[in-house]
C-alpha positions in Angstrom: 38.9 70.4 209.7 38.2 72.8 206.9 40.6 75.4 208.3 43.3 72.8 208.5 42.9 71.9 204.8 42.9 75.6 203.9 46.0 76.2 205.9 47.7 73.2 204.4 46.8 74.3 200.9 48.1 77.9 201.6 51.3 76.4 202.8 51.8 74.2 199.8 51.0 77.1 197.4 53.4 79.5 199.2 56.2 76.9 199.1 55.5 76.0 195.4 56.1 79.7 194.4 59.7 79.5 195.8 60.9 76.7 193.6 62.8 77.6 190.5 60.7 76.3 187.6 63.7 75.4 185.3 66.8 73.4 186.1 70.1 75.1 185.7 71.6 74.9 182.2 74.1 72.1 181.4 77.6 73.5 180.4 78.6 72.7 176.8 81.5 70.5 177.8 79.4 68.4 180.2 76.6 68.2 177.6 79.0 66.7 175.0 80.2 64.1 177.5 76.7 63.2 178.5 75.5 63.1 174.9 78.3 60.7 173.9 77.3 58.4 176.9 73.7 58.2 175.6 74.5 57.4 172.0 74.7 53.7 171.3 78.0 52.5 169.9 78.2 50.4 166.8 78.8 47.1 168.6 75.7 47.8 170.8 73.5 48.0 167.8 75.2 45.1 165.9 72.6 42.5 166.5 69.5 44.8 166.7 68.5 44.4 163.0 69.2 40.7 163.1 66.6 40.0 165.7 63.5 38.3 164.3 61.1 41.2 164.6 57.5 40.8 163.6 55.4 43.6 162.2 52.0 42.5 163.3 50.8 41.1 166.7 49.0 38.2 164.8 52.3 37.1 163.2 54.1 37.3 166.6 51.4 35.3 168.3 51.5 32.5 165.8 55.3 32.3 165.9 55.4 32.5 169.7 52.8 29.8 170.1 54.6 27.5 167.7 57.9 28.0 169.6 56.3 28.1 173.1 57.9 31.5 173.8 56.5 34.8 175.2 56.0 38.0 173.2 57.6 41.3 173.9 55.3 44.0 172.5 56.2 47.6 172.4 53.6 50.3 171.7 54.3 54.0 171.7 52.2 56.6 173.4 50.6 57.3 170.0 49.7 53.7 169.2 51.8 51.9 166.6 55.5 52.6 166.6 55.6 52.1 162.8 53.9 55.4 162.3 51.3 57.8 163.7 47.9 56.4 164.1 
């Protein structure tokens, strides 16, 4: 059992060393095309700032309860999306 695990670990490590650690570079013309696809157009952002965003979760809970609606909460990996915490 132990030998099987050691052999499996050795196989995994030997195969891992064969992989290229970095993907191939993206050619400049392809990058420009992909970058344009990712940028939002003006009409995609038209209504974004008109949405009734709430700054605090307390305000959102009160408003959602009054309107019998759910809450969509977004939190970044570092806590608040309004700034570093």
